[in-house]
N, C-alpha and C positions, 0 to 999 in steps of 0.2 A: 631592645632597639626599636625604636617607634619607625612608623612607619613612611617617613621621607626618607630615611637612611634605606630600608629596606628598597625603596625603589632607585635609589640612587645607587646599591650594590647590584641589581638585578641587570644593570647595564655597563659595571664599570669596565668588566674585560673587555668588552668589543669597543666602548664607545671610542677611542682614541682613533679608529679609522674612520671614524664617520666626520669628521672634524674638519671643516674646508680649511685650505690652506691659506686664503685669506684673513682668515683670524690672526695666525704667526704672522702675517704681512704686518698687520694695522698694527698689532705690539709693537714688532720691530720700530715703525712709525712714531708709532707715541713714544717707545723709549728716548728714539734718538732726540725728537721731540722737547723733551723734560733736559736731558743732557743740553743743550743748546741752551735752554733759557735758564739751567744750572750754570753755565758757562759767562751766559750773559749779566746776571744775577754780580758773579765771581767779578766780570772786571769791572762793572759799577762801583762794586765795593773798593776794589782797587783803586780806582779813581779817586775815590774819595779820601781812601786814605792817604793816598801821594799830597792830596791838595792841602789834608792836615798836618800833614808832616811838613810839607814847603812852607803851611802859615809859623806851626813851630819854630823852622830851623833857620828862616831868612835873617829874623833880627839877631841871634847869635854869632851868626856870619858874618854878619854886618861888623860886626864889634870886633871881632876876630880879624878882619881882613883890615880895618880901618888900622889896626895900631901894627900888623907887620906889612901890607902893602897898600897903599892907598890905590892904585891900578885895580889891583883885583876887586876892591871894593866898589868901585864905578861898575866893573862887567859885572859882579852879583847884580849892580841894582840894575842893570840892563836883564839881567837874567828872570828879574822878580818882576820889572813892568813891563817885559812883551812878552811873558809865557806863563805866569802865574796867574793874572787875573784873566787874561784871554781865555785859558784852558776852564775857572770856576765862569766865567760865562756863558761856555758851551753846556755843562750841564743844564738842564732844566728840572733836576728835580733837586729840595733843600732838603731833602728826609734820606736814612736810609732804608734799608729795605724793608724794616722790620717797623715803618712808620715814623720813629721818632728824628727831633732835630738832629742835624749832625754839625759838625767842628766845620765841615765844609762851609755852610749859610752862613757864617760870618766872615769870610773870605770873599763871597761874594759880595755882600751886604757893603763890605769896607769898598770893596772894587768901584760898585757904583756911586759912594759915598766920592770916590776920589774924581770919577770921570764928569760931575757935576762941578768939581773947580776947572776955570779954564785954565789958569797956569799949570796945573798939573797932567791936563790934559794936554797942552801945550809941549812939555817936559817929558813927558810919555813919548810921542810921538816922536820927540827929535831922539831920545835915545833907541828907539827901536829902528830909525833911518843909519843913528850910526853903527848901530851894530850890526846892521844888516849890510852898509858897504865897506866895513870893516871886514867882513867875513868874521867876526868875532865868536859867534853862536852856530852852530847845527844842532839840530834834531836830535832827541836820544829819547829812547822808549823810556826813561829812568830818568826823574828830576831828583832823586838820592844821588843817583851814579855822575852826574853833574857837576852838584854842589861837590863831592867829592874829588873830582877833578879840577876843579876850580881851587879848592884848597890844596891840592897837591902840587898845582903852576903857582901858588902864593908861596910855598917854601912851606908847606906843614909837614909836621914829622914823618920819618921816613915809615914807620910803623902804620900810617892810615894808611900809604901806597900796598905795605905787604895785606892791609886787609882786602884790599878790593883784590887782589893778585890770587890770594887764598880761597877762594870763595868757586863753584862750579855751579852751573845750571841745568837742568833737566827739564823736558817739554814734556808736558800732557796736552792733547789736546791741542797743541799751540801755545799753551800757557806758560810761559817760563817759571820753572820755581829753585831760587836761589839756594843752597846752603851752603854753609863753610866749613873747611877744611881747619881739624881739629892741630892743634899745636904741634902734637908728635908725630904727625906727619910732615915729613921735610920737604919730600919731592912728592906731589900727587902723582905724578905720571909714571914714575917709576914703579909704583905699586904692582902686584902681580894678584892675579886672583887663582886661587886653585880648589877644586871641589873638596869638599870635606873628607876627609877620613873613613870617616864614620858612616853607617846605611842605613836605610829601615827595610825588615821583613815584614811581612805582615803577621802579626801574632794573634788576631781573635777577628770575627765581625761579630756586631753586634746588631742583629733585626732579621726579620722575615719578610717578606712579599705577600701579604694574603691579603692586604685591601682589594688589588684591582685584577689578579690573577688568581687561575686555576689549576687544578691536578697538578700541584709542582710541589708534593711531599710526597715522597718515596722511603722506602726502606732497603739498603743492599743487605745482600747476603754476610758483608762483613759488621753487619750490626751496626752500621751507619745511617743516620740521617740525610736524605741530601735534598735539598734546598736550595733556593736563590734569594739574594738581596742585591742589588745594583748591578755591579758588570762580574760577582761572585760568586761561581757557586758553590756551596759551603756540605760539606760531609761530617757532621757532628757524630762522633759515637755516644751514643745515649748513654750508655753505663760508663764506659771512660772518662767521657767529660771533656773529650779532646776533636779539636778543630784539625781539617786538612782544605784546602783551598782552591778550586781550579779556577786559573782568572786568565785563561786566552781569549775572553771575551772582551769589544772594544766598546759597548756601550750596552745598556741595561738590558740583564735577559729576563725575556718576558715568558719563556716555556721551556719544560723538561719533560722526560720520557724517561723510563728504564727496558735495558733490552730486555728479551725473556732468559741471558743469561745471568739476569742478576750484577753483570759487573759491567756491560758499556752500560754510557748513557748518552743522550742527542741533548742539548739545549741552542736553544732559537735567541736570537737576541735580536734589538729594537737595529733602526738604521743609525739615527743619531745625527750629528752635523758634526763638521770639525770647526778649529779655529776661528774659521775664516766664513763661517756660517754657512756651508758647501754641505749636501747630504751625502754621506756613507753607506755603503752596502751593507747590508743586513745579511748573513749568513747564520748556516747550523753548524755547529762541531757534536760529531760523535769519539768521545773519549772513553780510555779505560779509567774505572774508579779507582783501580787497583793504585796504578801507576802515575795517574794523571796525565798520561800521555795524549796527547791527538792523535786520532788514526782517520778520519776524516772529516775534511770540509767541504760542505754540502752548500750549492748556488748560492756562491759567490756571482753578485750580478743580475743574479736572474729575481729573486724578491725585490718585492716595492715597501719601503717604508718600516716594517719590521717582518717576522716570524710570530704568529700567534698558536699556534698549536702543532705539537708535531707527536706522533706514532709509530711506534715501532709493527711488522705485523709479526705474529704468532706461528701458524699453522705450518710456517719452514722457516723456522726459528730464527727468525728476525733478519730474515734475506733483503727485506724492502723499509723505507722510511716513507711516510706520509706527512706531507708540511703544508699548511695552509696560512699564507701571509696578509700582511693585513691593507692590502690594495683596495680601491673601489671594488674589485669582483672577486675577493679573496679567493686568490686563484691556488686552486688545488694541486697537488704535483705528488709525484709520486717518484721514490728514487733509488736507485741499484746502490746499498749499502757496502758492498766490497767494492765497486767500481767508482761510485762517486758519482753516477752517471742517470740523468732525467730519464725515465722510463715513460710518463704519461705526465699531461697537464690539462684541464681546463679550467675555465669559471665558473667558481660556486656560486656566487650571489652577492648584490647588493648590500642585502642587511648582515648584520654583525655574528662573526663564525663564535664560537665558544671553544666547541672540543670536536677532538676525530679521533676514531679511533678504527683499528682493523677488525672485523670479526675473527674469533681467536682459531676458527674451525676451518675459517676460507679465506685465505690472503686476496681473492680477487672479490670479496664485499669489504666495503667501508661504509663507516657511519657518519655524519658530524649534523650539529646541532647548533641554534644561535635562536637568533629573535623570531618568533613566530614560525619556526619549520624543525624539520628534522628529517634528511635527506638520506635513502641509501642507493650508494651508489657501486655499480659494478664495473671491472677493469677487466678489457680483454682486447688482448692487441695490440695494445700498447694506449687505449681507446679508454675513456670513461664516460660512463653514461651515467645518470640516476633516474632515478622513482621520488615524488614524495610523498610525505607519508599524510595518510586521509585519515581526516579529525572526526567524520564523519557527524554523528550525534554529538559529541562530547566538545564541550565547549573549546576554544583555539584557545591558549592561553597566549601572553604576550610574549613569554619565553619560555624555550626547554632550556633547561640549565647543565642539564646532566645527563651522560646513560652510561648503563654496564649489559654488557651480555648475560644472560644466567646460563644456567646449567643444562638448560633445555633447547638451548638455542635461541630464547625469547630475547627481544631488546626491552630492558627497563628504563624509563625517564623518569627524570625528575623535574617539573616548571614551577613558573611562577605565579602560580596557582595552588602548592601546596600538596599536588597531586602527585602519586607515584604512577605512571601510563607504562601496560606490558601492552610490548606490539607485536604481532606476528603477519605471515604472509597469507595471502587471502587467494585463491583462484580467481582469477579473471570473471566477469559475468555474463557469460555467453548470447543469454536472454536478452540482456542488456545492449552488450557491446558486438554482439555480434561473434562470427567464428574467429579464431585468432585472437581474442582479446587476453591482455598479458594479465599477470597476476601483478595486486598490489600489498602497500602494506598495511595495514587499518588496526585501532587500537583495539584490541583482545576486554581490556580489562581498566577498571581506575578504581585506584585504593588513593582513599585521604590522608596523606601522612601529617602534613604541617601547616601550622597556621605562617603563612606567608610563602615562601621559596624555600624547595630544597635545592641547596647550595651545588648536595655531592651524595654519591652513592656509591659504595664499596662492595662486592662480592666475596665474600669469604670462603676458604676454601673446601667446607661442609655445604655449600647451598646455602646458607643463609646470606642476608642483607642488612645492608646498615647504611641509612640514611642518616643527614646532615643537616637542620633548618634555619635559614634565617634569622625571621621575626620571633620565634620561640626559643631560637638557643639549643633545641634538644638533638640529641643523638638517640635515634630508636634503632634498636634489631627486630629484625622480622626474620621469620620461617622462610622456607624458601617455598611457601605457597602464598606468602606475604602476609600470614598473622602475624603480629605484633608480640614480640618478647620482654623486652626489657627496654626503660629506656633514663636517660639523666640530662639534665641541663646544664652546662658551663657557664660560668660566674658571667655576668653584666659585661661587668669591664674588661672582658678577652673581647666581645663581639662575637657576631655570630659564626658559626661553622663551616670555614670556606672548604677544608680536604680532610680526609681521613685514610690515614695508613694504618694496617693491619700488622702487630707484631709480632704476636703467636695465638692468635686467635680470641685470647680474651682482653690483653693488653693492646692498647690504639694509640697511636699518635695523632693528634687534632690541632692541622692549620686553622687559626683565625679569622677574621676581616679585620679584626686592629692587630693584625701583625705579631702574633704569638701563636707560640707554638707546646701546645700541652699534651701533657705524659698522664695516664692512667686507666682505669678498668672504672665499670659501672657499678661495682661492690665499692671501691675506694674512692671513688672519683679523681678529679683530674688535677694536676699542676701543673704550671707553667716552666718550661725547660728554656723557651728561650723566648724575648721579649726583645718590643723594639719602639718607636715612636710612630706614630701615623700622619703624620704631617710634616711639613717643614720646617727644618729646626736653625737657628740661628747661636742659643746662648750654650758657653762650653766653657766651662772651670775646672780648673784643677785642685785638688786640696795641698794644702802648704807642707802636708809631714806624712800624709799617708797614701795610701793607693787606691785613692778616691777621686773620684771627677763627678761633676753636674752636668743635665744637657736640659734644654729646654726649648722648646718651639708651640709653633700656633697650634697642636691639640693641646694644647693648656696644661700640658705636663711638665711637671718637676720631676727628672729623673735622677738620683746619685746611684752610682756603680760600682764596683770593685774590681779594678783593674788584674788582681791579683787571681782572685779567684773568677773573674771574666762571668757576674754576675749583676745584678739590679738587686741591691741592695732594700729602698725603697722609694716609692714614688706617690706622688699628689699633685692632684690637680685643681688647678688655681680658675680665677673666675674671667683673666684675661690672657692673652697670648704674653707667654715669656720670650725675652728677646736676649738678655747680656745677664751677665752676673758674675759674681767674684767672693771668694772665702775671703772672711776676715785671715789674719795673719797668724792669732792663736786656733782657728782650725774648728772652732767653735760652731758658728752660727756662718751665714751665705748670704749674699743680698742679691735679688734675684728683680733685674729690669723690667718694667710690661709695657705693652702697646699703647698704654693709655697717660704717661706720663708716672706711673704710681707705682710704686716700689716696696719690695715687701724685704721684711730679715727674720729667714727661718732658722731655728734650733736644729743641728742636725742628729738630736737623740732624740729630741722629743717630738720632733718635726713642725712643732708650734710655729705660728707666727711671733714674734715677740717685737716686732717693729712694724708700722705700714706708714708711709711718707705719699705725698703726690707734688711734682714739681710739673707745673706748666702742663699741659693737655696733648703733648705731642709725644711719640712711641721715644720712649729710652734706648741708646743704642749702645753706651760703655757704663759697666760699673769697677771702681779701681780704687783698692784700699791703699792708703800710704804704707811705707816698708813696716811702721812699727804702730801701723793700726789705729791710730791718733786721728786720723781722715780719712774722709771717703768722698770721691769725686765721681761725679752723677753726668753723663752727658749726655744730652740731648736733642732732638731733632727740632729744638725751638732757638738752635744753636746756642744756646748758654751751657756751660757747667757749671753744675751746684754743687759748693764744698761742704761738707757735713764735720763736725767735731764730733769723734766716737767715744762712749765713755761704757763703764760697766760692762767690758770685756764684748764690745761688740753692740750689748742689747737696748745703747741708748744714744740718742742721733740728737743733735742742735744745728740750727743752721748757721753756718759761719760767714758763706758769702756766695757773690756767683760772678762768674766768670766772663764779661762781655765783651765782644769784640769779632768771634770768626762772621763767616755773612753768610754762612751754611753750615746745615746740620754737624755736629761731630760724629765723627766716624769710631774714632781711637784716640787712647789718649792713657801717658806713661807719664810715673813720679819718678822722681831725680830718688837718689841712694839715701838722700839727709832729710828727706820727707818735706823739703820749703820749697819746689819748684814742680809744673808739668809740663811736658809738651803733650798737644795734641795738633789733630789731623781732622779737618772738615771735608764735606762732601763737596767743594768746588777747589781741593787739590791746597788747601793752605797748611803751613807749619807754622804753629804760633807757641809760644813758651811765656807764662805765667808765673808769678810771684806770690807763691799762696802765703807765708809768712809774713808778706810786707803787706795783705790784706787784697789777696786776689788779683793783682796787678798786670795789667800785660804788659811785659818786656819788647818794647819797642825797636831795640838794638839786637835784633839774634844774634850779631858777633858774638857777645859776650855769652852764649849760651855754647857755643862750638865746643868747650871741655866739658861741660858738665856731664857728670856720670849718671847713667839711668839704671833704677833696679829692675827695670823690667824694660823689654821692647817688643814693644804690640804696636807701633806707629808701623803704618804702609810708607810712611815718606818720611825720610831724614837720610843724611849725609850717609849713617851706616848700612843704608839696606837699600841705597840708590839700584846697587846691579842687580835687585830680585826683578825689576821691571824691564819688561821688552820693548825692543825699539817699537815703535809706533803703539802703545799703548794709551787707552782712551780713559784710563783712570779708574776705571770699572774691573780690570782683568785680574786683582789681585783683592780679592775679600778680608784677607785676613795671615798675619804671621807671628810670629811668637820665636825671641830666643830664649838661646836652652839656659841653663840657673849657670853652667858654668863657660858661658860667654862665649864658645867654642861655634854652636851653629845655630842655621834661622830656618824653621820651617814657616815652607809658605801654601798658601791655600788659596787657588788659584778660580777661576770662572771658568774651567774647561776641566774641569773634572779628576783635576790633577795635584798634586801632594809635592812638593821640591824640597828637598834640602840642598843649603846655602853654607859656606863656613860664614862664620863672622868676625868682624864689619863685611862685608862685599860692596864695597862704596864705585866699583868700576862698572858700566855696562857690559854686558855679555858676559856677567859674571858664571863660569860652570858651575854646572851641580847635578846632582841626581836627583830623575823625575820620577813620579810613580804613580799608577794608575790602576781605579778599582771603583771611586766612584761613577756614576752614571750618571751625576748632575753638577750641578755649581757648587765646587767644595766653600761654605760660608763660614768655618771655624778650624782653628788648630792649636791646639796647645801640647806642651811636653809636661811630662810629671814629673813629681818633686824633687825626686833624683837620678833626673835626664837618662832615665831605662828605657822611656818607651813616649812614643808620640799617637796624639790623638786627633784623628781627624773627621770633621760632620759634613755629611753629604745635606744637601738643601731639601730637594724635592726627593730623593731616592729614598731618606727617611734610612738612612745608614751612617753608624756610627763604626771607623777601623780603628783598631789599634795596633802601630807600627813596633816592633819592638827594634832598638836602637845598637847596632852590630857592631862593638866596637875595631878597630883597629883594619877595618875594609878588607874582610876576609868575603871570600867568593861568593857569586851569585849562588841562587838555590833552584837548580833544575831549567835555567830557560823563565822561569816564572815573569811574564811580562811584570808583573808588580815588583819584581826585584830586579829586573835587568836593565830597564830605560834609564838612560841617562845623558846627559848633555853637558859636553865639555867644546865651547863656544870658542875659539881663535879670542886673544885678544885681540881690541881695535885698533 
């Protein structure tokens, strides 16, 4: 780990409270402005598209209407003159958004040429006047719908009228999205939506939050390691390799501590916000690790922003709980565990606070440390007073990272200078300060320990000490008098040592800054028993025939996991961010789209890159193979979908064509079951259809695709999934969805930390569903495994992967667990 990384780790645990609220407000404004720009671009593109349609339809309609009804032809001519050319003149640009010439340019040029002819100008003016006086025309939002009305009034076939009657609209940010009802639905209004019979149950949690949290790994008396990630506290049995989950938290868990009885646990969470952006209240839960029952909820409505540190008292068998919140003043409060009432509270410091502990021999003595300070607190008669540790002749470090109590009662701290400092009481200097001078806490000894920060200290039963280093990644065992005895270095790929838990005096558990938990000894070394991503994730793909899935994200890691054995099979690091992926139907290779327009094909067995291509210079958002594996579609942020021929079992690719027609970046796409067509969504909420077999042509009549069957359904916009959208959604509320292979369910990943399960299809608003919590960030992706036995969901910034078991037949919920019991069954509108 280099120096820059180390410096970031130094402040990671306490920096969240130091950011001004103004930053989040400015980010929100920027996002709103970007959304508005996208909407304006899409509106302009829609107008240009209508003009193009107008230019193409008018000659054909004229010919048809002259043959059927000359009067209707005259009306159409009035529409053509009064609206078509005036609309084209209102558009100031003759180009599309990407700078290319648009067919609408031809319309405007024709209108300008027409205006130069006096006879045509007179005719146009008279037609307008006649149309106005006779009230033959009314303004309507769609030229296409107006021409359909004219056809109907002229006695066109009834099928056209039926076409108009069997379409529905949904609105996102005020923009209408038209979807056509399939032929097998006779009466859309009579459709009844039901929640799916299946439900989800949390099966496994991949990952650990070590990157920016401290003192969050302990061993229980049951043999389970307890740690957290996202909103879940995980109890992982290190020998049996099983997991249980405490899931009563409503937002990301930030801290954890164990009661002296090794059974009760206290965990604190951040505040978070609801779906409307309003702040929620943080709190601490005290719960029983054997039954997972919540015993106390501490501090609801008291803490600000979140809970940063918690600690039980020891001398009185855990009667009190000390809490430090993430407010500007880092309020220090002491609570009665039995009553759940506040015993004392005081402002701590405006600097970051990393940890708090009671003196194990005296519950009236509390110590806190953090940025440039170590404080010694005294609890007396319901009030707290503090004394600051005096550094004296020793260099004051930037951060005091951690501390422990020695068996002799001394306090040992680890700091950002790589030193272990021994603190002790010193009587008041009567000669200097006069009679009544109070005792102080001063450094008695300085021991050089590590290069870079000392991130953690762990006191063993016999009085020996373990220290974990940041920059040097070393674990050192010290004797009771701080003489080094043994040391080892953990592999670089796991990062720095964040936390150490003693198993039996010889075996250790080690949490790292790269979100891994290692198990091992000084003699035998360490192996990872828990691993995870360390940055935001977006790419998720499931194997077509095996219990395997792939993830990728901003940490440049591509990871392949086994859902049955709950482990990481292999991982490789790329040069750029991985943002999307898909397995070839033969299961031998997988394609991964990157942040620069580059995409790779990896061999699952050898992990080698077998193909390497680049399309454009913007990030790729979706990779999708056709059902037979003969084509690969690559969706890009440059608004294009690139189509490739696939040969040699997915190892060779050649450009077949490019789909050009979207006015914003591609977000999702799916192939038809026959492998000839594609349905795609874009950032401005378009639904377009493409004839790939016919040369990657845009299908301008979307009505013709209403009965087409799709091999997969991951597009978030479409008739069959319209019911997953809540009323008032702004278009970014749903990040991903996935239809099950049996076509009975659809899983949805939303922007509010939830996973939903709907029946499929769900084409009506307010469709009832089952909702599940557990993520602490926007859920970026969701997929069913090949046999629909599990659902995989991926958090963005919480770096968490949740594996949900699909429970058949709607069996009862499990113990009132929030992850299993939250559901929504909204009435039909």
